[in-house]
C-alpha positions as CSV (number, residue, x, y, z in Angstrom):
1,M,100.3,136.8,73.6
2,A,98.9,133.7,75.1
3,L,101.3,131.2,76.5
4,S,101.4,128.0,74.4
5,I,101.0,124.7,76.4
6,V,101.2,121.0,75.8
7,F,99.1,119.4,78.6
8,M,99.8,115.9,79.8
9,G,97.5,114.0,82.1
10,T,95.3,110.9,82.5
11,P,92.8,110.6,85.4
12,Q,89.9,112.8,86.5
13,F,92.3,114.6,88.9
14,A,93.8,116.4,85.8
15,V,90.6,117.3,84.1
16,P,89.7,120.5,86.0
17,T,93.2,122.0,85.2
18,L,93.0,121.1,81.6
19,E,89.5,122.6,81.3
20,A,90.7,125.8,83.0
21,L,93.8,126.2,80.8
22,A,91.7,125.5,77.6
23,T,89.1,128.1,78.4
24,D,91.5,130.9,79.7
25,E,92.5,133.4,77.1
26,R,95.9,133.7,78.7
27,F,96.8,130.2,77.5
28,D,96.8,128.3,74.2
29,V,96.7,124.5,74.6
30,K,98.3,123.1,71.5
31,A,97.9,119.4,72.3
32,V,96.8,117.0,75.0
33,V,98.9,113.9,75.8
34,T,97.3,111.0,77.7
35,Q,97.6,107.3,78.1
36,P,96.2,105.0,75.4
37,D,92.7,103.6,75.7
38,R,92.7,100.6,78.0
39,P,90.4,97.5,78.4
40,F,87.8,98.0,81.1
41,G,85.1,96.0,82.8
42,R,84.2,92.3,82.4
43,K,83.9,92.7,78.6
44,Y,87.3,94.3,78.4
45,Q,85.9,97.1,76.2
46,L,88.4,99.9,75.4
47,K,87.8,103.0,77.5
48,A,89.3,106.4,77.0
49,S,90.9,108.3,79.9
50,P,89.0,111.1,81.5
51,V,91.5,113.5,80.1
52,K,91.0,112.3,76.6
53,V,87.2,112.6,77.0
54,A,87.6,116.2,78.2
55,A,90.1,117.1,75.5
56,E,87.8,115.8,72.7
57,K,84.9,117.8,74.2
58,L,87.1,120.9,74.1
59,G,88.1,120.2,70.5
60,L,91.8,119.8,71.4
61,P,94.3,117.5,69.5
62,V,94.9,114.3,71.5
63,L,98.2,112.3,71.4
64,Q,98.3,108.8,73.0
65,P,101.7,107.3,73.0
66,E,102.2,103.8,74.5
67,K,105.6,105.1,75.5
68,I,106.5,108.8,75.1
69,S,110.2,108.4,74.8
70,G,111.3,108.2,71.1
71,S,107.7,108.2,69.8
72,D,106.2,110.0,66.9
73,E,104.1,111.9,69.4
74,M,107.2,113.1,71.2
75,A,108.5,114.4,67.8
76,Q,105.2,116.3,67.4
77,I,105.6,117.9,70.8
78,L,109.2,118.9,70.0
79,A,107.9,120.5,66.8
80,I,105.4,122.5,68.7
81,A,108.1,123.9,71.0
82,P,105.6,125.1,73.6
83,D,106.2,127.7,76.3
84,F,105.2,125.2,78.9
85,I,104.6,121.5,79.3
86,V,102.1,121.1,82.1
87,T,101.5,117.6,83.6
88,A,99.1,116.3,86.1
89,A,99.2,112.5,86.9
90,F,100.2,111.6,83.3
91,G,101.7,108.2,84.3
92,Q,104.9,108.1,82.4
93,F,108.4,109.4,82.9
94,L,109.4,112.1,80.4
95,P,112.9,112.0,78.8
96,T,115.3,114.9,79.3
97,K,115.0,116.0,75.7
98,L,111.3,116.5,76.2
99,L,111.6,118.3,79.5
100,E,114.0,120.8,77.9
101,A,111.7,121.4,74.9
102,A,109.5,123.9,76.7
103,K,110.7,127.5,76.7
104,Y,109.9,128.1,80.4
105,G,110.0,124.5,81.6
106,A,108.0,121.5,82.3
107,V,105.9,121.8,85.4
108,N,103.9,119.1,87.3
109,A,100.9,119.4,89.7
110,H,101.6,116.6,92.2
111,A,98.9,115.6,94.7
112,S,101.0,115.9,97.9
113,L,102.8,118.4,100.0
114,L,106.3,117.7,98.6
115,P,108.8,116.4,99.7
116,K,106.2,114.2,101.4
117,Y,104.8,111.3,99.4
118,R,106.7,111.3,96.1
119,G,105.4,108.5,93.9
120,G,102.2,107.1,92.4
121,A,99.8,107.0,95.4
122,P,100.2,110.1,97.5
123,V,96.5,110.6,98.3
124,H,96.1,107.0,99.4
125,Y,99.1,107.2,101.8
126,A,98.1,110.5,103.3
127,I,94.7,109.1,104.3
128,M,96.0,105.7,105.4
129,N,98.6,107.3,107.6
130,G,96.0,109.5,109.3
131,D,97.3,112.8,108.0
132,Q,95.0,115.8,108.8
133,E,95.9,117.6,105.5
134,T,97.5,117.1,102.2
135,G,97.6,119.3,99.1
136,V,99.0,119.9,95.6
137,S,102.6,120.9,94.8
138,L,103.6,122.7,91.6
139,M,107.1,121.7,90.7
140,Y,109.6,121.7,87.9
141,M,110.0,118.3,86.4
142,V,113.3,116.6,86.4
143,K,114.3,113.1,85.4
144,K,113.9,111.8,88.9
145,M,110.5,110.9,90.4
146,D,108.8,114.1,91.8
147,A,112.2,115.5,92.8
148,G,112.1,118.9,91.1
149,D,112.2,122.3,92.8
150,V,108.8,123.3,94.2
151,L,107.3,126.5,92.8
152,D,104.2,126.7,95.0
153,L,101.8,124.6,96.9
154,V,98.2,124.6,98.3
155,K,97.1,122.8,101.4
156,V,93.7,120.9,101.6
157,P,92.3,119.5,104.9
158,I,91.4,115.8,105.1
159,T,88.1,115.3,107.0
160,E,86.8,112.3,108.8
161,D,84.4,111.6,105.9
162,D,87.0,111.9,103.1
163,N,88.2,108.9,101.1
164,V,90.5,108.7,98.0
165,G,87.6,109.6,95.7
166,T,86.5,112.8,97.6
167,M,90.1,113.9,98.1
168,F,91.0,113.5,94.4
169,D,88.0,115.7,93.6
170,K,89.1,118.4,96.1
171,L,92.7,118.2,95.0
172,G,91.8,118.4,91.4
173,Q,90.0,121.7,92.0
174,A,92.8,123.0,94.2
175,A,95.3,122.3,91.3
176,V,93.4,124.7,89.0
177,G,94.4,127.9,90.7
178,L,97.8,126.6,91.6
179,V,98.6,126.1,87.9
180,T,96.7,128.9,86.2
181,E,97.8,131.7,88.6
182,N,101.5,130.7,88.5
183,L,102.4,130.1,84.8
184,E,102.6,133.8,83.9
185,K,104.7,134.4,87.0
186,I,107.1,131.7,86.0
187,A,107.3,133.0,82.4
188,A,108.0,136.6,83.8
189,G,110.7,135.3,86.1
190,D,108.7,136.3,89.2
191,L,108.4,132.8,90.7
192,K,111.4,130.7,91.4
193,G,111.5,127.1,92.6
194,N,112.8,125.9,96.0
195,P,114.8,122.7,96.3
196,Q,113.2,119.9,98.2
197,A,114.7,119.0,101.6
198,E,116.1,115.5,100.9
199,D,116.0,114.5,104.6
200,E,112.3,115.0,104.6
201,V,111.5,112.9,101.5
202,T,109.0,110.1,101.9
203,F,107.5,107.9,99.2
204,S,104.1,106.5,98.2
205,P,104.6,103.5,95.9
206,N,101.6,102.1,94.0
207,I,99.2,100.1,96.1
208,S,99.9,96.4,96.3
209,R,97.4,93.5,96.6
210,E,98.8,92.9,100.1
211,Q,97.9,96.4,101.2
212,Q,94.3,95.8,100.3
213,Q,94.0,93.1,103.0
214,L,92.5,94.2,106.3
215,H,93.9,92.6,109.4
216,F,91.6,93.2,112.4
217,D,94.1,91.6,114.7
218,Q,96.9,94.0,113.7
219,E,95.0,97.3,113.3
220,T,92.9,99.3,115.7
221,A,89.5,100.6,114.7
222,Q,90.9,104.0,113.9
223,Q,93.7,102.5,111.8
224,L,91.2,100.3,110.0
225,D,89.0,103.4,109.3
226,W,92.1,105.2,107.8
227,H,93.0,102.1,105.9
228,I,89.6,101.7,104.3
229,R,89.1,105.3,103.4
230,G,92.7,105.4,102.1
231,L,91.9,102.8,99.5
232,Y,88.3,103.4,98.5
233,P,87.2,103.5,95.7
234,T,90.3,102.8,93.6
235,H,91.6,99.8,95.5
236,P,88.9,98.7,98.0
237,A,90.1,97.0,101.1
238,H,88.7,93.6,101.9
239,V,88.6,90.6,104.2
240,Q,87.3,87.0,103.9
241,S,83.8,86.4,105.2
242,D,82.2,82.9,104.7
243,G,85.0,82.1,102.3
244,Q,84.1,85.1,100.1
245,S,85.7,88.5,99.6
246,M,84.0,91.3,101.4
247,K,84.9,94.9,100.4
248,F,84.7,97.6,102.9
249,V,83.4,101.1,101.9
250,K,82.8,102.9,105.2
251,V,83.2,102.2,108.9
252,T,83.4,104.4,112.0
253,P,85.5,103.8,115.1
254,L,83.6,103.4,118.3
255,A,84.5,104.8,121.7
256,E,83.5,101.7,123.6
257,K,86.1,99.1,124.3
258,T,85.6,95.3,124.1
259,T,87.3,92.2,125.5
260,E,86.3,90.1,122.4
261,K,89.0,88.9,120.1
262,P,89.6,91.0,116.9
263,G,87.3,90.0,114.1
264,V,84.5,88.9,116.4
265,I,81.0,90.4,116.1
266,T,80.3,92.3,119.3
267,F,76.8,93.7,118.5
268,K,74.1,93.1,115.9
269,S,70.7,94.7,115.3
270,K,68.6,95.1,112.2
271,K,70.5,98.2,111.3
272,A,73.9,97.9,113.0
273,L,76.9,95.7,113.1
274,H,79.9,96.1,115.4
275,V,83.2,94.2,115.1
276,A,86.2,94.0,117.4
277,A,89.6,95.2,116.3
278,A,93.1,95.3,117.8
279,D,93.8,96.7,121.3
280,G,90.2,96.2,122.5
281,S,88.9,98.7,120.0
282,Q,85.8,98.2,117.9
283,L,84.1,99.7,114.9
284,A,80.7,100.0,113.3
285,V,80.4,98.8,109.7
286,L,78.3,101.3,107.7
287,R,78.7,100.3,104.1
288,L,80.2,97.3,102.3
289,Q,80.2,95.3,99.1
290,P,79.8,91.5,99.3
291,A,81.4,89.5,96.4
292,G,79.4,89.8,93.2
293,K,77.0,92.4,94.6
294,A,76.6,96.1,94.6
295,V,77.7,98.5,97.4
296,M,75.0,98.5,100.2
297,D,74.5,100.0,103.6
298,I,74.7,97.7,106.6
299,A,70.9,97.5,107.1
300,A,70.4,96.1,103.6
301,Y,73.2,93.6,104.1
302,L,71.9,92.4,107.4
303,N,68.4,92.1,105.9
304,G,69.9,89.9,103.1
305,A,73.2,88.1,102.9
306,G,74.1,88.8,106.5
307,Q,70.9,87.5,108.2
308,H,72.7,84.5,109.6
309,L,75.3,86.5,111.4
310,A,75.2,86.5,115.2
311,V,77.1,88.1,118.1
312,G,80.1,86.1,118.9
313,D,80.6,84.8,115.4
314,A,84.2,85.1,114.1
315,W,83.0,87.0,111.1
316,I,86.4,87.7,109.6
317,T,89.1,85.2,108.8
318,I,92.1,86.9,110.6
319,G,95.2,87.6,108.6
320,E,94.0,85.8,105.5
321,A,96.7,86.1,102.8
322,N,96.0,86.7,99.2
323,A,92.3,86.8,99.7
């Protein structure tokens, strides 16, 4: 008999696992729980979560509680009494009564190698800190953030070209097998969880506005590269240029050192722009987004809004707060 499942998730990261569970005869997805539709864009039009869009395409019942605890939707889940509650970046804490409602437990696919990076932005921190790999951990859920026993995990390399967007895509695919190949083992008692080592726990709190600021006088070119890739595209990093916000999409550290002050343009051609960073390092700007404009490569920028720039210009306002 197929294992009954209530699936809970919100972003695109969760979609591949939902689709796999819903199309696998070993499982029976009874309901999908996701965040309510939210205002989006300049016109603040309501937009459904990627999980809701996927669930509706699959013909699955969708529940969208503003707060799950004590809600009518929670009562519906309790009435279903599923074999498993499976979550993947749902976005709300689940009350103990709900965690205990599933016959074999509530399990979560978390986008880090636990106990590293508990919290809401594990992929961002892995890239910003220069980690060479991250992954997905399958764990039992408890009423403490990402603290349950780990059942299994899968590792995924972080390449020099990866950013948050590409890593979420990779991790979303990695989560599929991690979940689908382990639920039957858990139900059969063949897979047990292992407690997390508390002395190895680190956290990844949600990204703040301050973290989106780039400080060329405080970060080397390599650190700026990690910083930019670790925020794009969800929370683009930016600086002030000519009094306007300039979002960074892609840069590359250069081997050549410079004696120029951080933030100063060290080289400019029709297709290239180099900027000094901390400790004599420098980077090449490859793609950016000026305020009010689309993302563009550096050649397009230099041929347009950046024509006036020259070597020696202090292109970036160093340490600008609340830009």
